[in-house]
C-alpha positions in Angstrom: 12.7 -99.1 -69.4 9.4 -98.2 -71.1 9.3 -97.4 -74.5 10.1 -93.9 -76.0 7.8 -91.7 -77.7 9.4 -89.1 -80.3 8.0 -85.6 -80.3 8.8 -83.1 -82.6 8.8 -79.5 -81.0 8.4 -76.3 -83.1 11.9 -75.9 -84.1 11.7 -79.7 -85.5 14.3 -81.1 -83.0 13.2 -84.3 -81.7 13.0 -85.2 -78.0 12.6 -88.9 -76.3 10.0 -88.9 -73.9 9.1 -91.7 -71.7 5.8 -93.5 -72.5 4.1 -95.5 -69.4 2.5 -98.6 -70.4 -1.5 -98.3 -70.9 -3.5 -99.2 -67.9 -5.8 -101.5 -69.8 -5.5 -104.0 -72.6 -6.6 -102.5 -75.9 -9.8 -104.3 -75.9 -10.6 -102.9 -72.0 -10.0 -99.1 -72.8 -12.4 -97.0 -70.4 -15.1 -95.2 -72.3 -15.2 -91.7 -73.3 -14.8 -89.1 -70.5 -17.5 -87.1 -71.8 -19.8 -90.0 -71.7 -22.0 -89.9 -68.4 -20.9 -92.6 -66.4 -23.0 -95.8 -66.3 -24.4 -96.8 -62.9 -23.8 -100.4 -61.7 -24.4 -102.1 -58.3 -21.4 -104.1 -58.6 -19.4 -102.0 -56.5 -22.0 -100.8 -54.3 -20.5 -97.5 -53.6 -17.5 -98.9 -51.8 -14.5 -97.0 -51.8 -11.6 -97.2 -53.5 -8.2 -95.3 -53.6 -6.2 -95.5 -56.7 -2.8 -94.0 -56.4 -0.5 -93.5 -59.3 1.8 -90.8 -60.6 0.5 -90.8 -64.0 -2.8 -88.6 -64.4 -3.7 -90.4 -67.5 -3.5 -93.7 -65.4 -5.6 -92.3 -62.6 -8.4 -91.3 -65.0 -8.5 -94.3 -67.0 -9.2 -96.2 -63.8 -11.3 -93.9 -62.0 -13.7 -94.0 -65.1 -13.8 -97.8 -65.2 -14.2 -98.2 -61.5 -17.0 -95.5 -61.3 -18.8 -97.6 -64.1 -18.7 -100.4 -62.2 -20.2 -98.4 -59.2 -17.2 -97.6 -56.9 -16.7 -94.5 -55.2 -13.1 -93.6 -56.2 -10.9 -91.3 -54.6 -7.4 -90.6 -56.2 -4.1 -89.6 -55.5 -0.9 -88.8 -57.9 1.5 -88.1 -54.8 2.3 -91.5 -52.8 3.1 -89.3 -49.6 -0.6 -88.3 -49.7 -1.9 -91.8 -49.1 -1.5 -92.0 -45.4 -3.8 -88.9 -44.8 -6.1 -90.2 -47.4 -6.6 -93.1 -45.8 -7.3 -91.6 -42.6 -9.6 -89.1 -43.7 -11.8 -91.2 -46.6 -11.3 -94.6 -45.1 -11.1 -96.5 -48.5 -12.1 -100.1 -48.4 -9.4 -101.1 -50.8 -6.2 -99.4 -52.3 -5.1 -99.7 -56.0 -1.3 -98.8 -55.8 1.7 -98.1 -58.3 5.2 -99.1 -57.5 7.1 -96.4 -59.1 6.8 -92.9 -58.2 9.1 -89.6 -59.1 11.5 -88.7 -56.4 9.7 -85.8 -54.4 11.0 -84.4 -51.2 13.6 -86.1 -48.6 11.9 -89.4 -48.7 11.7 -91.9 -52.0 8.1 -92.9 -51.8 7.4 -96.1 -54.2 4.9 -98.8 -53.5 6.7 -100.5 -50.7 7.4 -97.5 -48.5 3.5 -96.5 -48.8 2.7 -100.3 -47.5 5.4 -100.0 -44.8 4.1 -96.4 -43.6 0.5 -97.7 -43.5 1.5 -100.7 -41.9 3.2 -98.9 -39.0 1.3 -95.7 -38.9 -2.3 -96.2 -39.4 -4.7 -97.8 -36.7 -7.2 -100.4 -37.2 -7.3 -103.2 -39.6 -4.7 -102.9 -42.8 -6.5 -101.7 -45.8 -6.3 -104.5 -48.7 -3.7 -103.3 -51.3 -3.3 -104.4 -55.1 -0.4 -103.5 -56.5 -0.6 -102.3 -60.2 2.8 -102.0 -62.0 4.4 -101.6 -65.6 7.1 -103.5 -64.3 7.4 -107.3 -64.4 5.2 -108.7 -61.7 7.6 -111.9 -61.4 10.4 -109.9 -59.8 8.3 -108.1 -57.4 5.5 -110.3 -56.5 7.0 -112.0 -53.6 8.3 -109.1 -51.9 4.9 -107.2 -52.4 3.0 -110.2 -51.3 4.9 -110.7 -48.0 4.5 -107.2 -47.4 0.7 -107.5 -47.3 -0.3 -107.0 -50.9 -3.5 -109.2 -51.9 -2.9 -109.1 -55.5 -0.3 -107.6 -58.1 -1.2 -106.7 -61.8 1.0 -105.7 -64.9 -0.3 -102.8 -66.8 -1.8 -103.5 -69.4 -4.3 -105.5 -67.4 -7.6 -106.9 -68.2 -10.2 -105.0 -66.1 -12.5 -108.1 -65.9 -9.8 -109.9 -63.8 -9.1 -106.9 -61.8 -12.7 -106.4 -60.9 -12.8 -110.0 -60.0 -10.1 -109.6 -57.8 -11.5 -106.5 -56.2 -14.9 -108.0 -55.5 -13.2 -111.2 -54.1 -11.2 -109.1 -51.8 -13.8 -107.0 -50.5 -16.4 -109.9 -50.0 
């Protein structure tokens, strides 16, 4: 279970709010959102779809990947992945494992991978799993389902970037 963050409201009552693990190791934090994105030829403007229910995590990945020269598409709703893959044709997907319940289907990283395998035509899009959970408990299941790698948050961006480049090349 993620650590809790204590918040105080105006009436000074404390509320417990779960805090997700940060996406990157402390020395890997993305640059300031107000700063212009650095251009880089590393990513060669290849499309990466980042799927996570946390908008802060999405923004952090978006900033880091754009700085490396990737075109970034984002989704906070796992059920949107199928249509985004068909419309945008990303070359790689960074996919979170856990998503809040929404609608009749409980979407999670595994259901997204299964859905893509059944309903999206053409060669499979490589998927890298990004999770706050212990990857040792998930690795076999996701790797057997076709994931190319699994990373635990907070992760080291250079290691992720190396895996992305190796997968795309």
